[in-house]
Phi, psi and omega in degrees: 000087171053065170059032178260128184284157180296324180295319178297321181297319180295319180298320180295321181296321180289327183287340183280128178292150180293147181226150171292149184303324185280347180282140181229146181287151179286135181271132177237123183244121175256111186255099178258110186295120180288152175284160184305326184274358185225047181259014181271080180231298187233125175278143184300319183293336181286344180289347181298331181293343180283341188301318185265009183293126179251350177229151183286124179208174184266129174239139185226126170229163177215167184130183183255155173072023181277133178229145177278085187280340180214094187271112176300144185289346181258017183240150170251123179250124180245120177264127181233133179286126177223160177268154179304136178083000184261012186300315185297331183289339186255357182301317179301322180293324179293321179296322178295321178297323180297317180297315181294328179291321178297320179295322178294320180295320179298320179294318180293327185277346182295142179282129182233141175282145177263176182299325183270009176093352179282171184256130179245126178221212178293142180234159182297150178282135178267149176294126180304325179295318179291322177300315179297318181296318180295317179295320180295315181302317180296317184292313183285332176298316177298320181296312182292326180292345178252039181280125177241146180257129176287128178279313174250115189307328183264008177240113185285338187260012179246091188223164171223145176295142185301327180292335183275347186230340185296136177229139181305136179264162174276113178248130182237138175230120182054039177082357181254137180281131178277148178286326184204156177298338180296340179296335183290343181270004184250003185281144181228164175281177179296341179265003177090004178280141180293139177267118189250015173234125183232134175247124172260110184250132179193156179295166179303133175082010182275356174107018183295312181294323182294322180290329174296314178298323181292322176301313180296319180297313181299321178296315182296330180270000179076019184263346182196165173058034182284358173287350180254136176280324182228141176228125182242128174258118181243120178276119185287346177294344179251016185243137170253171184296335183266000185295140178266144181301313185297327178291318179295324178299314182286334180277323188257328191253313184271154177291159180296326183262026181296148177267007182285131178280125186297314182294321180293319178295319178298321178295319180297315180301316182293325185265356180224050188299322183289355178255011186237129175246128180242125182248103179268114184256119172087057177302328181295347180257011178306135188289337181269114184286321181245122187268144175234112187303329181292341182256009183297133169272189187292333181297309180289332176289331175292320178298319182268011174068016174285338176225150175045050185292341180270354172293147175272128187234130172241132180228135179257151178200154169281161178301333182298335184243009183298315183287342173282331180280317182269084180221175179295337182267348180235241185279131176232168176300146002273139171212160179258126179255122179242130175267124177267108189261359180086222188250146166261187186300316181291322178298320180301314179299315181297318182297313182297319179295325177290319181298318180253050183297338181261004180212083186294325179297317180296319179297313183296322180293321178293319178302315180294323178296317179294316180297330186280350185235127176298321181297311182293321180298324179288317179297322186291348176294337176270118178306323179298314183282330174295320175301319178299318179296320178298320181292316179297323181288335187298327187289305184219026179055041176221151172244161176308142187295319191249161178296320181296323179290321179297316181289330175296317176298319181295317179299315179298318181296317181296315182291320181292335185294324184237355181226171176246034183288147177279164178304321179294319179294321178298317180297319180294315179296317180299320180293319179295319177295323183296325179298315179290321181298315181294318178301320179293319181291331180272356179296151180310316171250106188317127184262117179249354178231141187227150172287155182300329189295340184282348181260145169293137186307316182292321178295315180298316180297316180295318183290323177292320180296319179288328180104001178290331173247155176224149183244140174213151182276136180237134179260124180219121179053050176068007178235145180250150174211159179277134179245134182252131177226156171285154184298337176200150183301325181297331177285328172296317179293324178297311180296320179297317180296320179293322177293317179300322177299320181293333180294333180301330180270327187262332184202084185296327179296316179292324177300310181295320180298317180293320178299313180296323178299317183285320189269314187273314187272329182261331174073315186215168177095000184237016185301316181294321178300316180295321180295317178294324178294322181285344188310114176053033181222103184299316184297316179295318181300312181295322178297320179291315184295324179298322179282321179297325181298333181285338184243010174057039173267076190291323182290319178299318178295323179299316179294318181294321178299319178292317181298323181289342181051038180285145176262354178271160178287144173288173178305146185301316181300324179294317179295320180296329180289337181262320186256087182254171178305310178251095183270123182244128178243119183232122175057038175279140176274178185298323180297317180293318178298319178299320179294321179296316178299317179300317179298312182303315182292321179293319179299316180295317181298317181294323180292327181279310186285323185255004180053042177265170178301132179268100183290349178288336181295340183288332188283126178248334183219137175234122177243124181242121184239135169061035181248145172269107187261358180303131180094335179237003182300320181298313180294323182293312180297318180297321180289321178293334178293346176283348178277098191293337181254015181291123182245337183227130172234121179235121177249115188242120177054047180247153171261118186268332185236161163290170179300148182304320183295315181291318181295320180299323179294328182281313191251345185082355178261173182255356181210129177281355176302337177301335183275333188239343185299326183299334180301331179292334181297335181274354180271079190295336181260010181293128180248327188224129180230125183237127170240088183262119179053057181244011177057038177294146177247168175302323177297322178297313184295329179295342175261325183288312185303313179300327181290340183266342189302323187261007179287120189291337185248009187282120186235347185218129177232123182238115180244029184301137171077031177242079185297341181284359175282338184302137177091001185235009186302329180300338182277330190233346184301327184300334183290340179298329182300332184272349180271070192293341180267001185296130181248327182230133177228129176238118177235034184283151178053045179248007180056041175284154181245167179299327178296324180288332178295339176291345174261322186286311184302313178297327181288330183272333190294339182265002180286116188290340186249007183291119181242345182217129180228126183240113179239022183302147170077011173263089195287009184227043182263350192272349186301320182223044182301332180299338183280340185228343185300329183296341179293337180295334180300336182276351183275069190296335182264001183296128182248327182230131182224123182244115184230030183289146176053052179241006180055044186274151170219153176061028182265330186298317179301329182285347186256345189292341182265005179285113190289339186246009184291121181244342181220129181224125180243114179241024184303140172076008176266095189275003180228055185293347177148039178079225182294142180301331182297336185280337185230339186300325184294343180293337180297335182300334183276348183274071189295332183265002183297127181250329182224131181225130178243117177238026181298136175057040180255008179055040175293121190276329188218107180294346178293342176266321185283314184302314179298326182289336184265335190293339182266002180286114190290337186250004183291117181245342181222127181226123178243105179266354171057222188260130174224151181289312182215182173278006177076025179090347180278140180290155181301326182295323179292320178300316180296324180303315182285321182293332180295342182277348183276074187293336181269356184296129180248326184230130178222127174243125190216110184238128180233145176280323188239047179267126180282161179300323181294318179295317179299319180296319180297312181295314183300314181297321182292318185288332181292344180274354179296133191294331185251006184294126179239342181211127180221125175239118180236111186248147169252106192286336183292334178245005182051038181250140178276108183283324182205131176225130180227125184209120176213155178287133179295144180287161181298132181086000000 
């Protein structure tokens, strides 16, 4: 071996320390790249002799083009630049290098104790690719775990950690909602092969980038995607078509001073593709606008599976670039398409609570504000716009008052997020877009999609970049073309409204022509355009209202008046259409209610400050049906109190409060009625107040009742259909004593109990003017009626009493002494007091009784009831309802007693076991009663009407 003596070889053998067979020396390779003129050193074929070398020795080859193509792990190969023919001159130097290398190996191989007492010696050599992967995993894991989200895109120091703000998004695949983003990694082909290309498609601001960051974060924290050794997030906004993946990794993900070897990492990715996840974020932001397949770098080749096809790849895009991504040159089937839909109602709540994790009250108030407005609820579905609302709310817990102001903020936010345009430039682009938007909305078939050619190139590019517009490919008649749409129809309407507003200054004739087209000729579908046009512009608002007043579109005008934020009164005809004697509000949403409140306050202010006619004085009754009033009830009641002649307020099937749980979280109280009940105290002419099916609670009544006590004209309170009042009468019944003018009280269907009647009955019995009491449908009053029924004897002025379906017993004796009772309803009380003989005779004392209902009362024997009723001189209506039999009494006896009821006009009589003969007997006798005008006689076992007599009573 190259002039080495046998003696020298023996010395080297003795100098080498003994090693276990499995131990191998560490290989050290010094790769000094030779210059072109001096590559004559080692021939490739000569390196084969190194393969079996078990001891370190000098090997020498020469010639040109030699490469160490297979480096044994126990060899040190040193490349030295030499000139041709100079080999003999360097041999002594090479022999010297060999000796020093042997000494170094002996030192490395020596067994050394470590600090903890263990033994450290020679260790196995690691694969450089694995070393690079491990180093990379550590570096990017640290990077991903420190992911922060910018709150304001143009402010670098306003951020939140992703773990503090991330909220699950609504992801849909084939119309089905996914439980988690991890589901996208489980999809397979029909043959069971895993699908390794995924597209996340969603409009601007729907959360695509955030979910990519969350995937990387979860992986770095060991919470998900642990089947992957490496995860790379690549922002496509920094990528061109020729960009290589490994270059982007080092430019975007790894630090500049990273110790990761690029070639080794690239080798690992290529040889471990199934262990690598690549997340490409924002294909729509790719820097190369027109693609050339011949120039594709590895990133685009990965998308089209020409390279690293076994890597799992997720790519996000807006709909505008979806058809550019799914082409023959990029992603093809099979792939998984996921729609990123943003937030649903629950997601919105979670996001706001995370944003304001240190201020729960602030979060709850914003949630209620969003829920109360259709406009805000729609905007909040977009994570981008919900973030904007959170930021706006952060300063003083307020949002812009009007829809036009909110959308103006949204437009500025959207443009600033992806562009550096100035406010003037944004306004100019918005105006140009608005011209096209309005033209589309006024088309015979409203146009929501446009060809690219109708836009100026610069305007189109800016709008697409910002995300206000989106592009998608459309196939029509075997030909495809790009279609441009606004990110949401409301943004098209916003731009159209702003353009229409500009026409008032530049072309008033065109402004008026467009208004008439929308309002008079089209009638509907343009409310949002009109609202945006009216936004903060008095002249536009008045122009719109003047035309709306001609076609009686009062709600559209109400919204426009609010959007304009005008302090002047609207046209008189418009006000008269809204403020009538009997004003009815039905199914208005929070936005409409807010506009109505704004109008009421402005009308009152103008009447006071300018001494103008107060149109609020005209209103005598307000009926509100089917409205969610939570959050605006206080303002509404306060505004209605400005109606000086208001006598009746009826709230029917309305929600008055936010949920108790949410309100308690905001205010610490259990009822928001504390905020609005006092407003009723200012309604000095209020006579009648109805809360029908409004879910009132005992806590609500404890605030409402005191406000009513001192009203001088208040005579009627109706709380029908509020089952949540049950169990709380001890808190509020006492206030009835102070309502001395009260004439009518309805507490039906409130789930009151017999125990609560021990509070209610004493409070009502002293009311000197009470003439009507309705307790129907409180099915648990009978258990201890003896404890409270006697209080009814004191209600000397009571004329009408409704006690149906109350499970009462022993109640009739307490009622017989009421001198003015004319109507009594006991329907459905099947336990009136045992045998009919024990209580029926009490009816004889009710001399003024005109109407009696005993339907479904299980009266066992009509021989007791009929005689007690036949002598009542004023009884004109009798409903005996359903009975099983005549109680053993013959039909003739029944007829005998009924024949004495000469004043009877209406009789309802239903039997299960009435024979045809008995029915005939009864019917013939009753038809002879002089005042009978209506008779219903049913046989219930066959559901057949045996006899019906019905005629209009004659005059007098």
